VOBASE-762113 format. One record per residue (C-alpha): x, y, z; residue number from 1; residue in one letter. Coordinates in steps of 0.25 Angstrom, whole numbers, padded with zeros to 4 digits. Layout:
BEGIN
+-------+-------+-------+-----+------+
:     x :     y :     z : seq : type :
+-------+-------+-------+-----+------+
:     X :     Y :     Z : NUM :    a :
...
+-------+-------+-------+-----+------+
***
This chain:
BEGIN
+-------+-------+-------+-----+------+
:     x :     y :     z : seq : type :
+-------+-------+-------+-----+------+
:  0857 :  0426 : -0523 :   1 :    m :
:  0860 :  0421 : -0509 :   2 :    a :
:  0857 :  0407 : -0514 :   3 :    d :
:  0868 :  0407 : -0526 :   4 :    t :
:  0879 :  0400 : -0518 :   5 :    p :
:  0869 :  0390 : -0513 :   6 :    y :
:  0864 :  0387 : -0526 :   7 :    n :
:  0878 :  0386 : -0532 :   8 :    r :
:  0882 :  0376 : -0521 :   9 :    w :
:  0869 :  0368 : -0523 :  10 :    q :
:  0872 :  0367 : -0538 :  11 :    g :
:  0886 :  0362 : -0535 :  12 :    l :
:  0881 :  0352 : -0525 :  13 :    a :
:  0871 :  0347 : -0535 :  14 :    i :
:  0882 :  0346 : -0546 :  15 :    a :
:  0891 :  0339 : -0537 :  16 :    q :
:  0881 :  0328 : -0532 :  17 :    l :
:  0878 :  0325 : -0547 :  18 :    s :
:  0893 :  0324 : -0550 :  19 :    v :
:  0895 :  0315 : -0538 :  20 :    a :
:  0883 :  0306 : -0542 :  21 :    i :
:  0889 :  0305 : -0556 :  22 :    a :
:  0903 :  0302 : -0551 :  23 :    l :
:  0897 :  0290 : -0542 :  24 :    i :
:  0889 :  0285 : -0554 :  25 :    s :
:  0901 :  0285 : -0563 :  26 :    g :
:  0911 :  0279 : -0553 :  27 :    l :
:  0901 :  0268 : -0550 :  28 :    s :
:  0900 :  0265 : -0565 :  29 :    v :
:  0915 :  0265 : -0566 :  30 :    a :
:  0917 :  0256 : -0555 :  31 :    g :
:  0907 :  0246 : -0561 :  32 :    l :
:  0914 :  0247 : -0575 :  33 :    g :
:  0927 :  0245 : -0568 :  34 :    a :
:  0922 :  0232 : -0561 :  35 :    g :
:  0916 :  0227 : -0574 :  36 :    l :
:  0929 :  0229 : -0582 :  37 :    s :
:  0936 :  0222 : -0571 :  38 :    l :
:  0927 :  0210 : -0573 :  39 :    l :
:  0931 :  0209 : -0588 :  40 :    q :
:  0946 :  0208 : -0583 :  41 :    n :
:  0950 :  0193 : -0582 :  42 :    d :
:  0961 :  0196 : -0572 :  43 :    k :
:  0951 :  0202 : -0563 :  44 :    f :
:  0947 :  0190 : -0553 :  45 :    m :
:  0939 :  0192 : -0541 :  46 :    l :
:  0938 :  0180 : -0531 :  47 :    i :
:  0928 :  0177 : -0520 :  48 :    g :
:  0922 :  0189 : -0512 :  49 :    c :
:  0929 :  0199 : -0521 :  50 :    w :
:  0920 :  0196 : -0533 :  51 :    q :
:  0908 :  0200 : -0524 :  52 :    w :
:  0916 :  0213 : -0520 :  53 :    v :
:  0918 :  0216 : -0534 :  54 :    f :
:  0903 :  0213 : -0538 :  55 :    f :
:  0898 :  0222 : -0526 :  56 :    s :
:  0907 :  0233 : -0531 :  57 :    s :
:  0900 :  0232 : -0545 :  58 :    q :
:  0886 :  0232 : -0539 :  59 :    i :
:  0889 :  0244 : -0530 :  60 :    l :
:  0894 :  0252 : -0542 :  61 :    f :
:  0881 :  0248 : -0550 :  62 :    v :
:  0872 :  0252 : -0538 :  63 :    i :
:  0880 :  0265 : -0536 :  64 :    t :
:  0878 :  0269 : -0551 :  65 :    a :
:  0863 :  0266 : -0549 :  66 :    f :
:  0863 :  0275 : -0536 :  67 :    l :
:  0870 :  0286 : -0543 :  68 :    s :
:  0859 :  0286 : -0555 :  69 :    c :
:  0848 :  0286 : -0544 :  70 :    a :
:  0855 :  0298 : -0538 :  71 :    g :
:  0855 :  0305 : -0551 :  72 :    v :
:  0840 :  0302 : -0553 :  73 :    i :
:  0836 :  0307 : -0539 :  74 :    t :
:  0845 :  0319 : -0540 :  75 :    r :
:  0837 :  0323 : -0553 :  76 :    v :
:  0824 :  0320 : -0546 :  77 :    l :
:  0828 :  0329 : -0535 :  78 :    d :
:  0832 :  0341 : -0544 :  79 :    f :
:  0819 :  0339 : -0552 :  80 :    r :
:  0811 :  0340 : -0539 :  81 :    l :
:  0819 :  0351 : -0533 :  82 :    t :
:  0817 :  0359 : -0546 :  83 :    a :
:  0802 :  0357 : -0545 :  84 :    r :
:  0802 :  0362 : -0530 :  85 :    v :
:  0809 :  0374 : -0534 :  86 :    t :
:  0799 :  0377 : -0545 :  87 :    r :
:  0787 :  0374 : -0536 :  88 :    k :
:  0793 :  0385 : -0526 :  89 :    k :
:  0794 :  0395 : -0538 :  90 :    q :
:  0781 :  0392 : -0544 :  91 :    r :
:  0770 :  0387 : -0535 :  92 :    p :
:  0762 :  0382 : -0547 :  93 :    d :
:  0772 :  0372 : -0551 :  94 :    y :
:  0765 :  0359 : -0551 :  95 :    d :
:  0776 :  0348 : -0553 :  96 :    r :
:  0777 :  0337 : -0542 :  97 :    p :
:  0788 :  0339 : -0532 :  98 :    l :
:  0790 :  0324 : -0530 :  99 :    k :
:  0795 :  0314 : -0540 : 100 :    i :
:  0791 :  0299 : -0536 : 101 :    f :
:  0786 :  0304 : -0523 : 102 :    g :
:  0799 :  0310 : -0519 : 103 :    r :
:  0803 :  0325 : -0517 : 104 :    d :
:  0817 :  0331 : -0520 : 105 :    s :
:  0822 :  0329 : -0506 : 106 :    d :
:  0820 :  0314 : -0507 : 107 :    d :
:  0827 :  0314 : -0521 : 108 :    y :
:  0838 :  0322 : -0515 : 109 :    g :
:  0840 :  0313 : -0503 : 110 :    r :
:  0839 :  0301 : -0512 : 111 :    a :
:  0850 :  0307 : -0521 : 112 :    t :
:  0860 :  0309 : -0509 : 113 :    w :
:  0857 :  0295 : -0504 : 114 :    r :
:  0860 :  0289 : -0518 : 115 :    l :
:  0872 :  0297 : -0519 : 116 :    f :
:  0878 :  0293 : -0506 : 117 :    w :
:  0874 :  0278 : -0508 : 118 :    s :
:  0881 :  0278 : -0522 : 119 :    s :
:  0893 :  0284 : -0516 : 120 :    c :
:  0894 :  0273 : -0505 : 121 :    v :
:  0892 :  0262 : -0515 : 122 :    l :
:  0902 :  0268 : -0525 : 123 :    l :
:  0913 :  0268 : -0515 : 124 :    v :
:  0909 :  0254 : -0510 : 125 :    l :
:  0909 :  0249 : -0524 : 126 :    g :
:  0922 :  0255 : -0527 : 127 :    a :
:  0928 :  0249 : -0515 : 128 :    v :
:  0923 :  0235 : -0518 : 129 :    l :
:  0928 :  0236 : -0532 : 130 :    l :
:  0942 :  0241 : -0528 : 131 :    i :
:  0943 :  0230 : -0517 : 132 :    v :
:  0938 :  0219 : -0527 : 133 :    s :
:  0948 :  0224 : -0538 : 134 :    v :
:  0959 :  0224 : -0528 : 135 :    g :
:  0956 :  0210 : -0524 : 136 :    a :
:  0956 :  0205 : -0538 : 137 :    a :
:  0969 :  0212 : -0541 : 138 :    y :
:  0976 :  0210 : -0528 : 139 :    t :
:  0984 :  0198 : -0532 : 140 :    g :
:  0990 :  0206 : -0544 : 141 :    r :
:  0996 :  0217 : -0535 : 142 :    l :
:  1007 :  0208 : -0529 : 143 :    h :
+-------+-------+-------+-----+------+
***
């Protein structure tokens, strides 16, 4: 019974990371969709380096979406291996491998966090570039 608060906290932490990864994935796809819808607008004109800024934002959103998907996959592999380790401790005759693709659950846990933070940084950078390029395109209409 002493582990009940810890287990509850651990469950909340697991759920929050899952929601954060889903949010980042959703926001990156939304940013990509917003950019693509702007390209369909004839009044949206980018000149010079602003085209590259806009293009870079869209590439960053695509990379962020892929990193988020990879984060989900490594998270699932981490859970799967952690469950196997727990079963092995309970039943010593349990014969399932404790590694997948040569990596253990700690490796997948570290990979999940690296992918999460990378996707956070790239999402923010992509959003800033999108906002700046849209601002540059419409700055003449503000006056």
